[in-house]
C-alpha positions as CSV (number, residue, x, y, z in Angstrom):
1,X,123.1,181.4,137.4
2,X,122.1,182.2,141.0
3,X,124.0,185.4,141.2
4,X,122.5,186.5,137.9
5,X,119.0,185.8,139.3
6,X,119.9,188.0,142.3
7,X,121.1,190.7,140.0
8,X,117.9,190.7,138.0
9,X,115.6,190.6,141.1
10,X,117.5,193.4,142.8
11,X,118.0,195.6,139.7
12,X,116.6,199.1,139.9
13,X,113.9,198.3,137.3
14,X,112.7,195.3,139.4
15,X,112.8,197.2,142.6
16,X,110.9,200.2,141.1
17,X,108.2,197.9,139.8
18,X,107.7,196.3,143.2
19,X,107.5,199.7,144.9
20,X,105.0,201.0,142.4
21,X,102.9,197.8,142.7
22,X,102.9,198.0,146.5
23,X,102.0,201.7,146.4
24,X,99.1,201.2,144.1
25,X,97.6,198.0,145.5
26,X,94.9,199.9,147.4
27,X,93.6,201.5,144.3
28,X,94.2,198.6,142.0
29,X,93.8,195.4,144.0
30,X,94.3,193.1,140.9
31,X,97.6,194.7,140.1
32,X,99.7,192.4,142.3
33,X,98.3,189.3,140.6
34,X,99.0,190.8,137.1
35,X,102.6,191.9,138.0
36,X,103.3,188.5,139.7
37,X,102.0,186.6,136.7
38,X,104.3,188.6,134.3
39,X,107.4,188.4,136.6
40,X,107.6,186.0,139.5
41,X,105.4,183.3,138.0
42,X,107.2,183.3,134.7
43,X,110.6,183.1,136.4
44,X,109.4,180.3,138.7
45,X,108.0,178.3,135.7
46,X,111.3,178.7,133.7
47,X,113.3,177.7,136.7
48,X,111.0,174.8,137.5
49,X,111.4,173.6,133.9
50,X,115.2,173.5,134.3
51,X,115.0,171.9,137.7
52,X,112.6,169.3,136.3
53,X,115.1,168.4,133.6
54,X,117.8,168.0,136.2
55,X,115.5,165.7,138.3
56,X,114.7,163.7,135.2
57,X,118.5,163.3,134.4
58,X,119.1,162.1,138.0
59,X,121.1,165.1,139.0
60,X,118.6,166.3,141.6
61,X,116.4,164.3,143.9
62,X,113.0,163.7,142.4
63,X,110.7,166.4,143.7
64,X,108.0,168.8,142.6
65,X,110.0,171.2,140.3
66,X,107.6,174.1,140.9
67,X,108.0,173.8,144.7
68,X,111.8,173.4,144.3
69,X,111.9,176.5,142.2
70,X,109.9,178.5,144.7
71,X,112.2,177.4,147.5
72,X,115.3,178.3,145.5
73,X,113.9,181.7,144.6
74,X,113.0,182.3,148.3
75,X,116.6,181.4,149.4
76,X,117.9,183.9,146.9
77,X,115.5,186.8,147.3
78,X,114.6,186.9,151.0
79,X,118.1,187.5,152.2
80,X,118.5,190.2,149.6
81,X,115.3,192.0,150.7
82,X,116.7,192.1,154.2
83,X,120.2,193.1,153.3
84,X,119.0,195.8,150.9
85,X,116.5,197.0,153.4
86,X,113.7,196.4,151.0
87,X,115.7,197.9,148.1
88,X,116.7,201.1,149.8
89,X,120.4,200.2,150.2
90,X,122.8,198.9,147.5
91,X,124.2,195.5,148.4
92,X,127.9,195.1,147.4
93,X,128.5,192.5,144.7
94,X,130.7,190.4,147.0
95,X,127.9,190.2,149.6
96,X,125.3,189.3,146.9
97,X,127.6,186.6,145.6
98,X,127.8,185.1,149.1
99,X,124.0,185.1,149.4
100,X,123.8,183.3,146.0
101,X,126.4,180.7,147.1
102,X,124.7,180.1,150.4
103,X,121.3,179.7,148.7
104,X,122.6,177.2,146.2
105,X,124.5,175.3,149.0
106,X,121.3,175.1,151.1
107,X,119.2,174.1,148.1
108,X,121.6,171.3,147.1
109,X,121.6,170.0,150.7
110,X,117.9,169.5,150.3
111,X,117.7,168.3,146.7
112,X,121.1,166.8,145.7
């Protein structure tokens, strides 16, 4: 799942939407909120729902699922932003998989 999230967040369509949003924020200041609501917030909520279920089942330490989802997403996406040089460089699949594995390992150290 974590690798698929990286793939989706780093896909050309996602990258293009981020670039377009950043480029137009001066002219359309509300654009970031709209784009985030339709992308990042929905993803965070879906992930939080799944993490909440895992907490309820005792598979993860009881925590705020929304905060846990934000932290997992940050662990996945921040390294990819750096490695891809803000989306200007293609990151090899093996490298992206290592990022995904490290993110999950770090997340589980905190929440398992």
